[in-house]
PyMOL Python script that loads the backbone (N, CA, C, O; Angstrom):
from pymol import cmd

cmd.read_pdbstr("""\
ATOM      1  N   MET A   1     -32.750 -30.599 -25.564  1.00  0.00           N
ATOM      2  CA  MET A   1     -31.546 -30.027 -25.563  1.00  0.00           C
ATOM      3  C   MET A   1     -30.920 -30.298 -24.029  1.00  0.00           C
ATOM      4  O   MET A   1     -31.519 -30.340 -22.954  1.00  0.00           O
ATOM      5  N   PRO A   2     -29.501 -30.465 -24.323  1.00  0.00           N
ATOM      6  CA  PRO A   2     -29.004 -30.733 -23.000  1.00  0.00           C
ATOM      7  C   PRO A   2     -28.928 -29.544 -22.154  1.00  0.00           C
ATOM      8  O   PRO A   2     -28.872 -28.449 -22.713  1.00  0.00           O
ATOM      9  N   ASP A   3     -28.916 -29.630 -20.610  1.00  0.00           N
ATOM     10  CA  ASP A   3     -28.745 -29.016 -19.744  1.00  0.00           C
ATOM     11  C   ASP A   3     -27.389 -28.625 -19.161  1.00  0.00           C
ATOM     12  O   ASP A   3     -26.364 -29.272 -19.372  1.00  0.00           O
ATOM     13  N   ILE A   4     -27.456 -27.502 -18.399  1.00  0.00           N
ATOM     14  CA  ILE A   4     -26.129 -27.488 -18.036  1.00  0.00           C
ATOM     15  C   ILE A   4     -26.134 -26.820 -16.421  1.00  0.00           C
ATOM     16  O   ILE A   4     -27.037 -26.102 -15.991  1.00  0.00           O
ATOM     17  N   LEU A   5     -25.151 -27.154 -15.802  1.00  0.00           N
ATOM     18  CA  LEU A   5     -25.397 -27.034 -14.022  1.00  0.00           C
ATOM     19  C   LEU A   5     -23.812 -26.429 -13.682  1.00  0.00           C
ATOM     20  O   LEU A   5     -22.679 -26.816 -13.971  1.00  0.00           O
ATOM     21  N   ILE A   6     -24.388 -25.231 -12.882  1.00  0.00           N
ATOM     22  CA  ILE A   6     -23.098 -24.738 -12.823  1.00  0.00           C
ATOM     23  C   ILE A   6     -23.009 -24.211 -10.981  1.00  0.00           C
ATOM     24  O   ILE A   6     -23.676 -23.301 -10.489  1.00  0.00           O
ATOM     25  N   ARG A   7     -22.267 -24.854 -10.442  1.00  0.00           N
ATOM     26  CA  ARG A   7     -21.910 -24.852  -8.816  1.00  0.00           C
ATOM     27  C   ARG A   7     -21.344 -23.924  -8.291  1.00  0.00           C
ATOM     28  O   ARG A   7     -20.287 -23.527  -8.782  1.00  0.00           O
ATOM     29  N   ASN A   8     -21.766 -23.448  -7.396  1.00  0.00           N
ATOM     30  CA  ASN A   8     -20.933 -22.704  -6.233  1.00  0.00           C
ATOM     31  C   ASN A   8     -20.514 -21.154  -6.975  1.00  0.00           C
ATOM     32  O   ASN A   8     -19.406 -20.619  -6.964  1.00  0.00           O
ATOM     33  N   VAL A   9     -21.657 -20.699  -7.543  1.00  0.00           N
ATOM     34  CA  VAL A   9     -21.765 -19.242  -7.843  1.00  0.00           C
ATOM     35  C   VAL A   9     -22.044 -18.474  -6.534  1.00  0.00           C
ATOM     36  O   VAL A   9     -22.981 -18.774  -5.794  1.00  0.00           O
ATOM     37  N   SER A  10     -21.184 -17.471  -6.290  1.00  0.00           N
ATOM     38  CA  SER A  10     -21.307 -16.546  -5.237  1.00  0.00           C
ATOM     39  C   SER A  10     -22.664 -15.580  -5.232  1.00  0.00           C
ATOM     40  O   SER A  10     -23.334 -15.305  -6.227  1.00  0.00           O
ATOM     41  N   ARG A  11     -22.830 -15.272  -4.291  1.00  0.00           N
ATOM     42  CA  ARG A  11     -24.377 -14.839  -3.969  1.00  0.00           C
ATOM     43  C   ARG A  11     -24.227 -13.222  -4.787  1.00  0.00           C
ATOM     44  O   ARG A  11     -25.230 -12.722  -5.295  1.00  0.00           O
ATOM     45  N   GLU A  12     -22.916 -12.531  -4.836  1.00  0.00           N
ATOM     46  CA  GLU A  12     -23.026 -11.573  -5.539  1.00  0.00           C
ATOM     47  C   GLU A  12     -22.920 -11.781  -7.091  1.00  0.00           C
ATOM     48  O   GLU A  12     -23.422 -10.952  -7.851  1.00  0.00           O
ATOM     49  N   VAL A  13     -22.538 -12.426  -7.363  1.00  0.00           N
ATOM     50  CA  VAL A  13     -22.512 -12.777  -8.908  1.00  0.00           C
ATOM     51  C   VAL A  13     -24.135 -13.268  -9.233  1.00  0.00           C
ATOM     52  O   VAL A  13     -24.695 -12.550 -10.062  1.00  0.00           O
ATOM     53  N   LEU A  14     -24.850 -14.255  -8.752  1.00  0.00           N
ATOM     54  CA  LEU A  14     -26.072 -14.259  -8.459  1.00  0.00           C
ATOM     55  C   LEU A  14     -26.990 -13.093  -8.661  1.00  0.00           C
ATOM     56  O   LEU A  14     -27.777 -13.002  -9.603  1.00  0.00           O
ATOM     57  N   SER A  15     -26.847 -12.281  -7.787  1.00  0.00           N
ATOM     58  CA  SER A  15     -27.478 -10.935  -7.502  1.00  0.00           C
ATOM     59  C   SER A  15     -27.225  -9.927  -8.838  1.00  0.00           C
ATOM     60  O   SER A  15     -28.088  -9.203  -9.335  1.00  0.00           O
ATOM     61  N   THR A  16     -26.122 -10.032  -9.199  1.00  0.00           N
ATOM     62  CA  THR A  16     -25.920  -9.438 -10.419  1.00  0.00           C
ATOM     63  C   THR A  16     -26.367  -9.513 -11.350  1.00  0.00           C
ATOM     64  O   THR A  16     -26.852  -8.541 -11.928  1.00  0.00           O
ATOM     65  N   LEU A  17     -26.355 -10.953 -11.917  1.00  0.00           N
ATOM     66  CA  LEU A  17     -26.956 -11.332 -12.734  1.00  0.00           C
ATOM     67  C   LEU A  17     -28.532 -11.279 -12.869  1.00  0.00           C
ATOM     68  O   LEU A  17     -29.100 -11.012 -13.928  1.00  0.00           O
ATOM     69  N   LYS A  18     -29.186 -11.568 -11.655  1.00  0.00           N
ATOM     70  CA  LYS A  18     -30.406 -11.569 -11.487  1.00  0.00           C
ATOM     71  C   LYS A  18     -31.046  -9.765 -11.855  1.00  0.00           C
ATOM     72  O   LYS A  18     -32.180  -9.541 -12.281  1.00  0.00           O
ATOM     73  N   GLN A  19     -30.172  -8.865 -11.609  1.00  0.00           N
ATOM     74  CA  GLN A  19     -30.209  -7.732 -11.909  1.00  0.00           C
ATOM     75  C   GLN A  19     -30.374  -7.305 -13.306  1.00  0.00           C
ATOM     76  O   GLN A  19     -31.106  -6.439 -13.785  1.00  0.00           O
ATOM     77  N   ARG A  20     -29.414  -8.215 -13.927  1.00  0.00           N
ATOM     78  CA  ARG A  20     -29.084  -7.675 -15.412  1.00  0.00           C
ATOM     79  C   ARG A  20     -30.127  -8.164 -16.171  1.00  0.00           C
ATOM     80  O   ARG A  20     -30.597  -7.632 -17.177  1.00  0.00           O
ATOM     81  N   ALA A  21     -30.566  -9.483 -15.511  1.00  0.00           N
ATOM     82  CA  ALA A  21     -31.967 -10.121 -16.603  1.00  0.00           C
ATOM     83  C   ALA A  21     -33.124  -9.095 -16.026  1.00  0.00           C
ATOM     84  O   ALA A  21     -33.966  -8.844 -16.888  1.00  0.00           O
ATOM     85  N   ALA A  22     -33.312  -8.553 -14.968  1.00  0.00           N
ATOM     86  CA  ALA A  22     -34.492  -7.815 -14.710  1.00  0.00           C
ATOM     87  C   ALA A  22     -34.340  -6.407 -15.714  1.00  0.00           C
ATOM     88  O   ALA A  22     -35.255  -5.834 -16.305  1.00  0.00           O
ATOM     89  N   ALA A  23     -33.313  -6.157 -15.706  1.00  0.00           N
ATOM     90  CA  ALA A  23     -33.205  -4.718 -16.388  1.00  0.00           C
ATOM     91  C   ALA A  23     -33.418  -4.803 -17.728  1.00  0.00           C
ATOM     92  O   ALA A  23     -33.921  -3.856 -18.332  1.00  0.00           O
ATOM     93  N   ASN A  24     -33.030  -6.040 -18.399  1.00  0.00           N
ATOM     94  CA  ASN A  24     -33.584  -6.737 -19.763  1.00  0.00           C
ATOM     95  C   ASN A  24     -34.720  -7.173 -19.929  1.00  0.00           C
ATOM     96  O   ASN A  24     -35.228  -7.541 -20.988  1.00  0.00           O
ATOM     97  N   GLY A  25     -35.167  -7.153 -18.899  1.00  0.00           N
ATOM     98  CA  GLY A  25     -36.803  -7.921 -19.182  1.00  0.00           C
ATOM     99  C   GLY A  25     -36.909  -9.349 -19.330  1.00  0.00           C
ATOM    100  O   GLY A  25     -37.845  -9.926 -19.884  1.00  0.00           O
ATOM    101  N   ARG A  26     -35.734  -9.976 -18.716  1.00  0.00           N
ATOM    102  CA  ARG A  26     -35.737 -11.477 -19.113  1.00  0.00           C
ATOM    103  C   ARG A  26     -35.915 -11.953 -17.687  1.00  0.00           C
ATOM    104  O   ARG A  26     -35.951 -11.280 -16.656  1.00  0.00           O
ATOM    105  N   SER A  27     -36.017 -13.238 -17.851  1.00  0.00           N
ATOM    106  CA  SER A  27     -35.581 -14.444 -16.525  1.00  0.00           C
ATOM    107  C   SER A  27     -34.556 -14.697 -16.300  1.00  0.00           C
ATOM    108  O   SER A  27     -33.928 -14.691 -17.359  1.00  0.00           O
ATOM    109  N   LEU A  28     -33.873 -14.966 -15.396  1.00  0.00           N
ATOM    110  CA  LEU A  28     -32.574 -15.299 -15.026  1.00  0.00           C
ATOM    111  C   LEU A  28     -32.151 -16.545 -16.140  1.00  0.00           C
ATOM    112  O   LEU A  28     -31.049 -16.465 -16.683  1.00  0.00           O
ATOM    113  N   GLN A  29     -32.787 -17.348 -16.364  1.00  0.00           N
ATOM    114  CA  GLN A  29     -32.838 -18.374 -17.196  1.00  0.00           C
ATOM    115  C   GLN A  29     -32.295 -17.967 -18.538  1.00  0.00           C
ATOM    116  O   GLN A  29     -31.288 -18.309 -19.159  1.00  0.00           O
ATOM    117  N   MET A  30     -33.237 -17.162 -18.782  1.00  0.00           N
ATOM    118  CA  MET A  30     -33.219 -16.573 -20.206  1.00  0.00           C
ATOM    119  C   MET A  30     -32.262 -15.887 -20.405  1.00  0.00           C
ATOM    120  O   MET A  30     -31.654 -16.061 -21.461  1.00  0.00           O
ATOM    121  N   GLU A  31     -31.779 -14.824 -19.413  1.00  0.00           N
ATOM    122  CA  GLU A  31     -30.350 -13.983 -19.453  1.00  0.00           C
ATOM    123  C   GLU A  31     -29.279 -14.791 -19.476  1.00  0.00           C
ATOM    124  O   GLU A  31     -28.353 -14.619 -20.268  1.00  0.00           O
ATOM    125  N   LEU A  32     -29.319 -15.770 -18.580  1.00  0.00           N
ATOM    126  CA  LEU A  32     -28.050 -16.748 -18.838  1.00  0.00           C
ATOM    127  C   LEU A  32     -27.970 -17.319 -20.402  1.00  0.00           C
ATOM    128  O   LEU A  32     -26.986 -17.115 -21.113  1.00  0.00           O
ATOM    129  N   HIS A  33     -28.936 -17.931 -20.758  1.00  0.00           N
ATOM    130  CA  HIS A  33     -29.118 -18.292 -21.973  1.00  0.00           C
ATOM    131  C   HIS A  33     -28.247 -17.390 -23.329  1.00  0.00           C
ATOM    132  O   HIS A  33     -27.307 -17.698 -24.061  1.00  0.00           O
ATOM    133  N   LYS A  34     -28.969 -16.362 -23.217  1.00  0.00           N
ATOM    134  CA  LYS A  34     -28.348 -14.925 -24.069  1.00  0.00           C
ATOM    135  C   LYS A  34     -26.662 -14.893 -23.604  1.00  0.00           C
ATOM    136  O   LYS A  34     -25.784 -14.913 -24.467  1.00  0.00           O
ATOM    137  N   ILE A  35     -26.453 -14.858 -22.619  1.00  0.00           N
ATOM    138  CA  ILE A  35     -24.892 -14.698 -22.181  1.00  0.00           C
ATOM    139  C   ILE A  35     -24.132 -15.686 -23.009  1.00  0.00           C
ATOM    140  O   ILE A  35     -23.168 -15.346 -23.694  1.00  0.00           O
ATOM    141  N   LEU A  36     -24.613 -17.015 -22.932  1.00  0.00           N
ATOM    142  CA  LEU A  36     -24.166 -18.127 -23.162  1.00  0.00           C
ATOM    143  C   LEU A  36     -24.019 -17.979 -24.897  1.00  0.00           C
ATOM    144  O   LEU A  36     -22.990 -17.958 -25.573  1.00  0.00           O
ATOM    145  N   GLU A  37     -25.275 -17.898 -25.273  1.00  0.00           N
ATOM    146  CA  GLU A  37     -25.328 -17.438 -26.748  1.00  0.00           C
ATOM    147  C   GLU A  37     -24.309 -16.772 -27.242  1.00  0.00           C
ATOM    148  O   GLU A  37     -23.567 -17.119 -28.161  1.00  0.00           O
ATOM    149  N   GLU A  38     -24.283 -15.735 -26.568  1.00  0.00           N
ATOM    150  CA  GLU A  38     -23.151 -14.396 -27.088  1.00  0.00           C
ATOM    151  C   GLU A  38     -21.678 -14.856 -26.841  1.00  0.00           C
ATOM    152  O   GLU A  38     -20.812 -14.392 -27.583  1.00  0.00           O
ATOM    153  N   ALA A  39     -21.375 -15.615 -25.989  1.00  0.00           N
ATOM    154  CA  ALA A  39     -20.237 -16.133 -25.691  1.00  0.00           C
ATOM    155  C   ALA A  39     -19.575 -17.137 -26.757  1.00  0.00           C
ATOM    156  O   ALA A  39     -18.394 -17.154 -27.105  1.00  0.00           O
ATOM    157  N   ALA A  40     -20.626 -17.976 -27.196  1.00  0.00           N
ATOM    158  CA  ALA A  40     -20.294 -18.682 -28.253  1.00  0.00           C
ATOM    159  C   ALA A  40     -20.546 -18.537 -29.573  1.00  0.00           C
ATOM    160  O   ALA A  40     -20.670 -19.421 -30.420  1.00  0.00           O
ATOM    161  N   GLY A  41     -20.619 -17.277 -29.701  1.00  0.00           N
ATOM    162  CA  GLY A  41     -21.262 -16.789 -31.059  1.00  0.00           C
ATOM    163  C   GLY A  41     -20.153 -16.674 -31.958  1.00  0.00           C
ATOM    164  O   GLY A  41     -18.951 -16.695 -31.693  1.00  0.00           O
ATOM    165  N   GLU A  42     -20.939 -16.507 -33.450  1.00  0.00           N
ATOM    166  CA  GLU A  42     -19.508 -16.386 -34.024  1.00  0.00           C
ATOM    167  C   GLU A  42     -18.627 -15.336 -34.290  1.00  0.00           C
ATOM    168  O   GLU A  42     -17.664 -15.498 -35.040  1.00  0.00           O
ATOM    169  N   LYS A  43     -18.873 -14.259 -33.734  1.00  0.00           N
ATOM    170  CA  LYS A  43     -18.032 -13.205 -33.323  1.00  0.00           C
ATOM    171  C   LYS A  43     -16.684 -13.762 -32.713  1.00  0.00           C
ATOM    172  O   LYS A  43     -15.605 -13.302 -33.087  1.00  0.00           O
ATOM    173  N   SER A  44     -16.776 -14.828 -31.705  1.00  0.00           N
ATOM    174  CA  SER A  44     -15.785 -15.161 -30.956  1.00  0.00           C
ATOM    175  C   SER A  44     -14.851 -16.145 -31.861  1.00  0.00           C
ATOM    176  O   SER A  44     -13.625 -16.240 -31.804  1.00  0.00           O
ATOM    177  N   LEU A  45     -15.867 -16.945 -32.820  1.00  0.00           N
ATOM    178  CA  LEU A  45     -14.819 -17.850 -33.794  1.00  0.00           C
ATOM    179  C   LEU A  45     -14.140 -16.963 -34.856  1.00  0.00           C
ATOM    180  O   LEU A  45     -13.032 -17.181 -35.347  1.00  0.00           O
ATOM    181  N   ASP A  46     -14.831 -16.092 -35.097  1.00  0.00           N
ATOM    182  CA  ASP A  46     -14.331 -14.720 -36.318  1.00  0.00           C
ATOM    183  C   ASP A  46     -12.877 -14.413 -35.978  1.00  0.00           C
ATOM    184  O   ASP A  46     -12.018 -14.304 -36.853  1.00  0.00           O
ATOM    185  N   GLY A  47     -12.643 -14.283 -34.720  1.00  0.00           N
ATOM    186  CA  GLY A  47     -11.347 -13.698 -33.810  1.00  0.00           C
ATOM    187  C   GLY A  47     -10.624 -14.945 -33.789  1.00  0.00           C
ATOM    188  O   GLY A  47      -9.451 -14.773 -34.121  1.00  0.00           O
ATOM    189  N   ILE A  48     -10.930 -16.204 -33.500  1.00  0.00           N
ATOM    190  CA  ILE A  48     -10.200 -17.105 -33.321  1.00  0.00           C
ATOM    191  C   ILE A  48      -9.555 -17.343 -34.909  1.00  0.00           C
ATOM    192  O   ILE A  48      -8.344 -17.483 -35.081  1.00  0.00           O
ATOM    193  N   LYS A  49     -10.574 -17.366 -36.062  1.00  0.00           N
ATOM    194  CA  LYS A  49      -9.620 -17.537 -37.164  1.00  0.00           C
ATOM    195  C   LYS A  49      -8.947 -16.799 -37.839  1.00  0.00           C
ATOM    196  O   LYS A  49      -8.108 -17.181 -38.655  1.00  0.00           O
ATOM    197  N   LEU A  50      -9.325 -15.249 -37.498  1.00  0.00           N
ATOM    198  CA  LEU A  50      -8.178 -13.911 -37.800  1.00  0.00           C
ATOM    199  C   LEU A  50      -7.246 -14.222 -37.172  1.00  0.00           C
ATOM    200  O   LEU A  50      -6.265 -14.044 -37.894  1.00  0.00           O
ATOM    201  N   ALA A  51      -6.822 -14.759 -35.804  1.00  0.00           N
ATOM    202  CA  ALA A  51      -5.643 -15.109 -35.096  1.00  0.00           C
ATOM    203  C   ALA A  51      -4.756 -15.945 -35.916  1.00  0.00           C
ATOM    204  O   ALA A  51      -3.716 -15.582 -36.467  1.00  0.00           O
ATOM    205  N   ALA A  52      -5.412 -17.358 -35.931  1.00  0.00           N
ATOM    206  CA  ALA A  52      -4.943 -18.236 -36.568  1.00  0.00           C
ATOM    207  C   ALA A  52      -4.214 -17.884 -38.291  1.00  0.00           C
ATOM    208  O   ALA A  52      -3.124 -18.254 -38.727  1.00  0.00           O
ATOM    209  N   GLU A  53      -5.238 -17.094 -38.945  1.00  0.00           N
ATOM    210  CA  GLU A  53      -4.610 -16.530 -40.212  1.00  0.00           C
ATOM    211  C   GLU A  53      -3.375 -15.423 -40.431  1.00  0.00           C
ATOM    212  O   GLU A  53      -2.716 -15.139 -41.431  1.00  0.00           O
ATOM    213  N   ILE A  54      -3.347 -14.857 -38.876  1.00  0.00           N
ATOM    214  CA  ILE A  54      -2.461 -14.036 -38.785  1.00  0.00           C
ATOM    215  C   ILE A  54      -1.058 -14.510 -38.551  1.00  0.00           C
ATOM    216  O   ILE A  54      -0.001 -14.034 -38.966  1.00  0.00           O
ATOM    217  N   ARG A  55      -1.334 -15.785 -37.626  1.00  0.00           N
ATOM    218  CA  ARG A  55      -0.027 -16.874 -37.421  1.00  0.00           C
ATOM    219  C   ARG A  55       0.399 -17.441 -38.518  1.00  0.00           C
ATOM    220  O   ARG A  55       1.595 -17.513 -38.797  1.00  0.00           O
ATOM    221  N   LYS A  56      -0.500 -17.882 -39.217  1.00  0.00           N
ATOM    222  CA  LYS A  56      -0.006 -18.389 -40.515  1.00  0.00           C
ATOM    223  C   LYS A  56       1.078 -17.571 -41.270  1.00  0.00           C
ATOM    224  O   LYS A  56       2.220 -17.971 -41.498  1.00  0.00           O
ATOM    225  N   GLN A  57       0.513 -16.271 -41.656  1.00  0.00           N
ATOM    226  CA  GLN A  57       1.170 -15.349 -42.411  1.00  0.00           C
ATOM    227  C   GLN A  57       2.608 -14.993 -41.712  1.00  0.00           C
ATOM    228  O   GLN A  57       3.622 -15.053 -42.407  1.00  0.00           O
ATOM    229  N   LEU A  58       2.673 -14.698 -40.615  1.00  0.00           N
ATOM    230  CA  LEU A  58       4.307 -14.700 -39.501  1.00  0.00           C
ATOM    231  C   LEU A  58       4.722 -15.804 -39.752  1.00  0.00           C
ATOM    232  O   LEU A  58       5.878 -15.771 -40.173  1.00  0.00           O
ATOM    233  N   GLN A  59       4.167 -17.069 -39.661  1.00  0.00           N
ATOM    234  CA  GLN A  59       5.186 -18.276 -39.927  1.00  0.00           C
ATOM    235  C   GLN A  59       5.900 -18.327 -41.440  1.00  0.00           C
ATOM    236  O   GLN A  59       7.051 -18.733 -41.602  1.00  0.00           O
ATOM    237  N   ALA A  60       5.109 -17.890 -42.431  1.00  0.00           N
ATOM    238  CA  ALA A  60       5.162 -17.770 -43.848  1.00  0.00           C
ATOM    239  C   ALA A  60       6.394 -17.031 -43.951  1.00  0.00           C
ATOM    240  O   ALA A  60       7.290 -17.357 -44.729  1.00  0.00           O
ATOM    241  N   LYS A  61       6.460 -15.846 -43.028  1.00  0.00           N
ATOM    242  CA  LYS A  61       7.735 -15.109 -43.328  1.00  0.00           C
ATOM    243  C   LYS A  61       9.082 -15.589 -43.009  1.00  0.00           C
ATOM    244  O   LYS A  61      10.178 -15.150 -43.358  1.00  0.00           O
ATOM    245  N   MET A  62       8.740 -16.656 -42.220  1.00  0.00           N
ATOM    246  CA  MET A  62       9.978 -17.008 -41.670  1.00  0.00           C
ATOM    247  C   MET A  62      10.826 -16.380 -40.586  1.00  0.00           C
ATOM    248  O   MET A  62      12.027 -16.607 -40.439  1.00  0.00           O
ATOM    249  N   LYS A  63      10.064 -15.535 -39.807  1.00  0.00           N
ATOM    250  CA  LYS A  63      11.003 -14.787 -38.962  1.00  0.00           C
ATOM    251  C   LYS A  63      11.000 -15.115 -37.810  1.00  0.00           C
ATOM    252  O   LYS A  63      10.382 -16.154 -37.574  1.00  0.00           O
ATOM    253  N   ASN A  64      11.546 -14.527 -36.839  1.00  0.00           N
ATOM    254  CA  ASN A  64      11.684 -15.436 -35.407  1.00  0.00           C
ATOM    255  C   ASN A  64      11.448 -13.951 -34.463  1.00  0.00           C
ATOM    256  O   ASN A  64      12.278 -13.055 -34.318  1.00  0.00           O
ATOM    257  N   TYR A  65      10.125 -14.012 -33.921  1.00  0.00           N
ATOM    258  CA  TYR A  65       9.798 -13.271 -33.122  1.00  0.00           C
ATOM    259  C   TYR A  65      10.035 -13.507 -31.635  1.00  0.00           C
ATOM    260  O   TYR A  65      10.248 -14.631 -31.181  1.00  0.00           O
ATOM    261  N   SER A  66       9.991 -12.446 -30.929  1.00  0.00           N
ATOM    262  CA  SER A  66      10.641 -12.928 -29.547  1.00  0.00           C
ATOM    263  C   SER A  66       9.369 -13.052 -28.876  1.00  0.00           C
ATOM    264  O   SER A  66       8.331 -12.558 -29.316  1.00  0.00           O
ATOM    265  N   ASP A  67       9.459 -13.736 -27.775  1.00  0.00           N
ATOM    266  CA  ASP A  67       8.276 -13.783 -26.726  1.00  0.00           C
ATOM    267  C   ASP A  67       7.790 -13.168 -25.961  1.00  0.00           C
ATOM    268  O   ASP A  67       8.507 -13.084 -24.964  1.00  0.00           O
ATOM    269  N   SER A  68       6.465 -12.405 -25.837  1.00  0.00           N
ATOM    270  CA  SER A  68       6.347 -11.145 -25.259  1.00  0.00           C
ATOM    271  C   SER A  68       6.374 -11.210 -23.543  1.00  0.00           C
ATOM    272  O   SER A  68       6.524 -10.383 -22.643  1.00  0.00           O
ATOM    273  N   VAL A  69       6.129 -12.754 -23.635  1.00  0.00           N
ATOM    274  CA  VAL A  69       6.516 -13.032 -21.760  1.00  0.00           C
ATOM    275  C   VAL A  69       7.803 -12.634 -21.251  1.00  0.00           C
ATOM    276  O   VAL A  69       8.086 -12.234 -20.121  1.00  0.00           O
ATOM    277  N   ASP A  70       8.687 -12.840 -22.461  1.00  0.00           N
ATOM    278  CA  ASP A  70      10.130 -11.977 -21.801  1.00  0.00           C
ATOM    279  C   ASP A  70      10.385 -10.901 -21.996  1.00  0.00           C
ATOM    280  O   ASP A  70      11.331 -10.411 -21.380  1.00  0.00           O
ATOM    281  N   LEU A  71       9.688 -10.167 -22.867  1.00  0.00           N
ATOM    282  CA  LEU A  71       9.605  -8.412 -22.759  1.00  0.00           C
ATOM    283  C   LEU A  71       9.042  -8.077 -21.615  1.00  0.00           C
ATOM    284  O   LEU A  71       9.667  -7.269 -20.928  1.00  0.00           O
ATOM    285  N   ILE A  72       7.753  -8.586 -21.109  1.00  0.00           N
ATOM    286  CA  ILE A  72       7.110  -7.870 -20.342  1.00  0.00           C
ATOM    287  C   ILE A  72       8.039  -8.259 -18.831  1.00  0.00           C
ATOM    288  O   ILE A  72       7.900  -7.452 -17.912  1.00  0.00           O
ATOM    289  N   ARG A  73       8.793  -9.249 -18.639  1.00  0.00           N
ATOM    290  CA  ARG A  73       9.531  -9.879 -17.455  1.00  0.00           C
ATOM    291  C   ARG A  73      10.629  -8.610 -17.757  1.00  0.00           C
ATOM    292  O   ARG A  73      10.444  -7.621 -17.048  1.00  0.00           O
ATOM    293  N   GLU A  74      11.290  -8.565 -18.332  1.00  0.00           N
ATOM    294  CA  GLU A  74      12.584  -7.619 -18.822  1.00  0.00           C
ATOM    295  C   GLU A  74      12.231  -6.218 -18.156  1.00  0.00           C
ATOM    296  O   GLU A  74      12.944  -5.686 -17.305  1.00  0.00           O
ATOM    297  N   ASP A  75      10.671  -5.519 -18.797  1.00  0.00           N
ATOM    298  CA  ASP A  75      10.333  -4.371 -18.466  1.00  0.00           C
ATOM    299  C   ASP A  75      10.189  -4.191 -17.200  1.00  0.00           C
ATOM    300  O   ASP A  75      10.618  -3.192 -16.622  1.00  0.00           O
ATOM    301  N   ARG A  76       9.392  -5.410 -16.474  1.00  0.00           N
ATOM    302  CA  ARG A  76       9.076  -5.284 -14.750  1.00  0.00           C
ATOM    303  C   ARG A  76      10.377  -5.030 -14.324  1.00  0.00           C
ATOM    304  O   ARG A  76      10.561  -4.119 -13.518  1.00  0.00           O
ATOM    305  N   GLU A  77      11.151  -5.583 -14.670  1.00  0.00           N
ATOM    306  CA  GLU A  77      12.702  -5.955 -13.830  1.00  0.00           C
ATOM    307  C   GLU A  77      13.320  -4.633 -13.723  1.00  0.00           C
ATOM    308  O   GLU A  77      13.956  -4.441 -12.686  1.00  0.00           O
ATOM    309  N   ARG A  78      13.261  -3.578 -14.668  1.00  0.00           N
ATOM    310  CA  ARG A  78      13.714  -2.274 -14.586  1.00  0.00           C
ATOM    311  C   ARG A  78      13.430  -1.616 -13.429  1.00  0.00           C
ATOM    312  O   ARG A  78      13.797  -0.451 -13.275  1.00  0.00           O
TER     313      ARG A  78
END
""", "prot")
cmd.dss("prot")
cmd.show_as("cartoon", "prot")
cmd.util.cbc("prot")
cmd.orient("prot")
């Protein structure tokens, strides 16, 4: 299996991760492995697939939807 190296992790983050690992009865390495597996899991992919399907449905309706960035900016300027 390939390895991953993450540089410049703050001491606070490392401490939090170690505490989380201890609370879950795992080593730091196993805790990080679990976090990465969950982050890359199928639930994330399901959300991406759902968003793509919604985009397709909206495009099929051929409606012009406003950009939310413009709406948020307009609201903040009030």
